[in-house]
C-alpha positions in Angstrom: -63.0 -57.1 -21.2 -65.0 -55.8 -18.4 -65.6 -59.2 -17.0 -61.9 -60.1 -17.0 -61.0 -56.7 -15.4 -63.3 -57.6 -12.7 -62.2 -60.9 -12.3 -58.3 -59.9 -11.9 -59.5 -57.5 -9.1 -61.2 -60.3 -7.3 -58.4 -62.6 -7.7 -56.1 -59.9 -6.4 -58.3 -58.9 -3.3 -58.8 -62.9 -2.5 -54.9 -63.1 -2.8 -54.4 -60.0 -0.3 -56.6 -61.8 2.2 -54.9 -64.9 1.9 -51.6 -62.9 2.6 -53.2 -61.1 5.5 -54.1 -64.2 7.1 -50.6 -65.5 7.1 -49.3 -62.3 8.7 -51.5 -62.4 11.2 -51.2 -65.9 12.2 -47.3 -65.4 12.1 -47.9 -62.7 14.8 -50.1 -64.8 16.9 -47.5 -66.8 18.3 -46.9 -65.2 21.4 -50.4 -65.9 22.2 -49.7 -69.6 21.7 -46.8 -69.0 24.1 -49.0 -67.4 26.7 -51.8 -70.2 26.5 -48.9 -72.9 26.9 -47.8 -71.1 30.4 -51.4 -70.8 31.2 -52.1 -74.4 31.0 -49.0 -74.9 33.4 -51.2 -73.3 35.9 -53.4 -75.2 38.3 -57.0 -75.0 37.2 -60.0 -73.9 39.1 -63.5 -73.9 38.7 -65.8 -71.0 37.8 -69.5 -70.1 37.3 -71.2 -66.9 36.6 -74.8 -66.0 35.6 -75.3 -63.8 32.6 -77.9 -61.8 31.3 -78.6 -59.5 28.0 -80.9 -57.9 26.0 -81.7 -58.7 22.2 -84.4 -58.3 19.6 -86.2 -61.1 18.0 -88.9 -60.4 15.1 -88.6 -56.6 16.3 -89.4 -57.7 20.0 -87.0 -56.7 23.0 -86.3 -60.1 24.4 -84.2 -61.0 27.7 -81.7 -63.9 27.7 -80.5 -65.4 31.0 -78.0 -68.2 31.7 -75.2 -69.7 33.4 -71.9 -70.7 32.7 -69.6 -73.3 34.2 -66.1 -74.4 33.6 -62.8 -74.1 34.7 -60.0 -71.2 34.4 -56.3 -71.3 34.4 -54.9 -68.5 35.8 -56.5 -64.8 34.9 -56.3 -65.4 31.2 -57.6 -68.6 30.0 -61.0 -70.3 30.5 -62.8 -73.2 29.0 -66.6 -74.0 29.8 -70.2 -74.7 28.8 -73.4 -72.5 29.1 -76.9 -72.8 29.3 -79.1 -69.8 28.2 -82.6 -69.3 28.0 -84.8 -66.7 26.1 -87.6 -64.7 28.3 -89.9 -62.9 26.8 -90.2 -64.2 23.5 -92.5 -62.7 20.7 -96.0 -63.9 20.5 -95.3 -65.9 17.0 -92.9 -68.0 19.1 -95.0 -70.5 20.5 -92.1 -72.3 22.2 -89.5 -71.9 24.9 -86.0 -71.1 23.5 -83.3 -72.8 25.2 -79.6 -73.3 24.3 -76.3 -74.7 25.3 -73.1 -73.0 24.2 -69.4 -73.8 24.9 -66.9 -71.2 25.9 -63.5 -70.6 25.4 -61.7 -67.4 26.2 -58.3 -66.2 26.0 -57.4 -62.9 27.4 -54.6 -61.0 25.3 -54.5 -57.8 27.0 -55.0 -56.7 30.7 -56.1 -53.2 32.0 -54.0 -52.3 35.0 
């Protein structure tokens, strides 16, 4: 009986999450319209340098990188980035480098 009761609540929870995703998708329609409007604008190239701090194996590490790509207006950006890990922990006997993709859509802007 207990197993059946837990299974019922699991199914109910999954169903509610499923419905929640559909409601969120229905409310995101204005975002798709703004993306279409931004894509009509002329694309411009951009490049940025970035840095951040993180933890690897309980050690503080620095990550430095560069991102380059194209932007449409002030709300939509696509690009590719290259990052490198500095000050890696002693257990890591190699350089860590990685490439990532970028896709940003800004929904709200501050005035």
